[in-house]
C-alpha positions in Angstrom: 113.5 198.1 139.3 115.7 196.0 136.9 113.2 195.1 134.2 115.0 196.7 131.3 118.5 197.0 132.9 121.7 196.7 131.0 125.3 197.6 131.8 125.6 199.7 128.7 122.4 201.7 129.3 122.2 202.0 133.1 125.7 202.0 134.6 127.0 205.5 135.0 130.2 204.9 136.9 132.3 202.4 139.0 133.9 203.6 142.3 136.8 201.9 144.0 136.1 202.4 147.7 138.5 203.3 150.5 139.0 200.6 153.0 137.1 202.5 155.7 134.1 202.8 153.5 134.3 199.1 152.6 134.5 198.2 156.2 131.4 200.3 156.9 129.4 198.6 154.1 130.5 195.2 155.2 129.5 196.0 158.8 126.1 197.3 157.7 125.5 194.1 155.7 126.4 192.0 158.8 124.1 194.2 161.0 121.2 193.7 158.5 121.9 189.9 157.9 123.5 188.5 161.0 122.9 184.9 159.9 125.5 185.2 157.2 128.4 186.1 159.5 130.0 182.6 159.2 129.8 182.8 155.4 130.5 186.5 154.5 134.2 185.8 153.9 133.2 183.5 151.0 131.8 186.4 149.0 133.0 189.6 150.7 136.3 188.9 152.4 137.8 191.6 154.7 140.9 192.2 152.5 138.9 192.2 149.3 138.8 195.2 147.1 135.1 195.7 146.2 133.5 198.4 144.2 130.2 200.2 144.1 128.7 200.6 140.6 126.5 203.7 140.3 123.5 203.3 138.1 120.7 205.5 136.9 117.6 205.9 139.1 119.7 206.0 142.4 120.6 202.3 142.2 123.9 201.1 143.5 125.4 197.6 143.0 128.1 196.1 145.2 130.7 194.1 143.2 133.4 191.9 144.7 136.9 191.6 143.3 135.9 188.7 141.1 133.3 191.0 139.4 130.3 189.2 140.9 127.2 191.3 141.6 126.4 190.5 145.3 124.2 193.3 146.7 122.1 196.2 145.4 120.3 199.1 147.0 118.0 201.9 145.9 118.0 205.5 147.3 120.6 204.6 150.0 118.3 202.1 151.7 119.6 198.8 153.1 121.7 196.5 150.9 119.7 193.7 149.4 121.3 190.4 148.2 121.1 189.6 144.5 119.2 186.4 143.6 122.5 184.6 142.7 123.7 185.2 146.3 120.3 184.3 147.8 120.4 181.0 145.8 123.7 180.2 147.6 122.5 181.4 151.1 118.6 181.0 151.1 118.4 181.5 154.8 119.7 185.1 154.4 116.2 186.6 154.0 112.8 185.8 155.5 111.0 183.5 153.0 107.6 184.2 151.6 106.2 181.4 149.4 103.6 182.1 146.7 101.3 179.5 145.2 102.0 178.0 141.7 99.5 180.4 140.1 101.6 183.4 140.9 104.9 182.1 139.4 104.4 183.4 135.9 103.4 186.9 137.2 106.5 187.0 139.5 108.7 186.0 136.6 107.4 188.9 134.6 108.3 191.4 137.3 104.8 191.9 138.9 104.5 192.8 142.6 103.3 190.1 144.9 99.6 190.5 145.6 98.2 189.6 149.0 96.0 186.7 147.7 99.1 185.1 146.3 100.6 185.0 149.8 97.4 183.9 151.6 96.5 181.1 149.2 96.3 177.7 151.0 99.5 176.5 149.2 101.4 179.7 150.1 103.5 180.2 153.3 104.5 183.4 155.0 107.3 183.9 157.4 106.3 186.6 159.9 107.8 189.9 158.9 107.2 193.6 159.5 106.3 196.2 156.8 109.5 197.3 155.0 111.3 194.0 155.4 113.4 192.7 152.5 112.2 189.2 151.7 113.0 186.3 149.4 110.1 185.2 147.2 109.9 181.4 146.8 107.3 179.4 145.0 105.3 176.3 145.8 107.2 173.2 144.6 110.4 175.2 143.7 113.8 175.1 145.6 115.3 178.5 144.7 114.0 182.0 145.1 112.2 183.6 142.2 112.5 187.2 143.4 113.7 189.7 146.1 111.3 192.3 147.3 110.2 194.5 150.2 107.0 194.0 152.2 104.5 196.8 151.8 102.7 195.7 155.0 103.3 193.3 157.8 102.4 189.6 157.3 99.6 190.0 159.8 98.1 192.9 157.7 98.6 190.9 154.5 96.6 188.0 156.1 93.9 190.4 157.5 93.4 192.7 154.4 94.1 190.1 151.7 93.9 192.9 149.1 96.4 194.9 147.3 100.2 194.6 147.0 101.8 192.6 149.7 105.4 192.7 148.5 107.0 195.1 146.1 109.3 193.2 143.7 112.8 194.6 143.3 114.7 191.9 141.5 113.5 188.7 139.8 114.8 185.8 137.8 115.8 186.7 134.2 115.5 190.5 134.8 118.4 192.8 133.7 120.3 192.4 136.9 120.1 188.6 136.8 121.3 188.6 133.1 124.2 190.9 133.9 126.5 188.1 135.2 129.4 190.3 136.2 130.8 193.8 135.8 133.9 194.3 133.8 136.1 196.8 135.5 
């Protein structure tokens, strides 16, 4: 999604949101990620003026008043945390751990294949199909990627073939390299 993503090429507009819209977005994020309620004021305070950055391919980025990219979404689906936010709050998403052999593929933007999740050194947190997950790697502390499960963890274990997690955002992609938005 963000492989060749640059502010100059992909951003089409920045919208300052009304407070009612901001409240709605904040509430939908809290509904989706209830574990972050004690911490949400650290990156998305109630009185903060945050903006939505409209991008090509129906991508929207949520930017706080400091200009930090904190969430993104595609086609009006649920808001997903950026990797920088996930590194600060790793408990925010269910964690799926791939084995060491998958790391270089994940870092090049590849989707996570089922065998990479069922390997003896991999670990899966139970999740339904369509769940946004953090992709971690054996022996690493921080997440490598954010993606969405294509099938439930039970189906991944049973089938052990095909794409298990569709990768949305990964380390050193365009979104990662876009440190902040200048408004």
